[in-house]
C-alpha angles and dihedrals in degrees: 000000000000132000122301120249129211090263115134129193106222092197092051115026091181089076135078130193123239124219091260091056097257117140115223135170118270120243105276140184110268134184117213090268094050090050088054089049092055091046090056092043091054091048089053091050091050091048094049096045095043095045092048090051092048091050091051095047093039092056091052092048093046094050091045091052092048092051092047093048094039092237119162147135117015095351107140118247120203114207116197138154103091131044119324122006114253124209120198138152115263093240092053094051092045091050091058098059097077091057099043097085091049091051089048092052091050089050091049089053091055092048094049093048091045091050091061091047089052091050093050092046091052092048094049092044090053089049092055091046091051089050091056098252112168090214110035092162094053093043090051092053091051092048096049097040092090112119097226126056094229086054091053093052090048089051090053088056093047098045104029101027097236116129118221101172126187092248092059089061098040092051091051090054100035093117095043128078116226107200123173121182092334096315122108118220122208093185114064088204089063089049087056089054089054090053090047091057092052089049090052093052093047092052103034107025102044088256095294127135117241133202095256092055095046093050088065093051108043092166094055094100093217136119133226109278096025114140116247110249113189110207114251092240093050096088091059093047092047092052088056091047093052093044087065093042091054090051092056094048095039094051094047097049096038090053091049096050102029097245118167117251109189116185112260135178105239092207091061097050107105134144113258113257 
């Protein structure tokens, strides 16, 4: 990956710049659960980058083949090579390519958001287990069932005894703008609520914006029924956002329960193949 330079990112001090210009996360203290989080995050990055590249190259190869074989219109295309064979008209398959990258980006968003939820759930479950709870799983579900993210962090304080106050989050993001659909958020926990609403619409409303959502974001510039289109650079920015969020949670719970936090390089945390 090359040697790091003295480059610093003023908007994100948790990063360093490599000699080739790439920004990566600095080595950072990580409990076992945070190490697992970064392993999953890296797998998501690899999936998103590789799949986007394959879509781009696949479209070029497909169109080149169609031109060479003079295939067009309703000509049937047989797709084989994995699982069941799929039959579809050429024009239908070709029409799907322009939307594939957008669908991939939306899926990456869900995976990144879900990765943080999984990390938090593991941390809280471990906290209940360390406290001697006879039902850590059930207690975790009760604690994290609050609708709002500020409410969830308050519940962690009430039920586990670990304080995660608003100021702790705002200080960590004081040099970074959190803008969602034209609205700036000063509280990262509110930004999490914004992301949660997008996640809800992607999963439960076929990815379409509804009136209730748009009333909360008058500067969004969208209409009811519009499909959600996550920007292609959003997955990278969200990974940076959640890297800081995991540090806040990891530090607070590890300090409370005496969990080890050895320093690890996030870029080198991958699941063994």
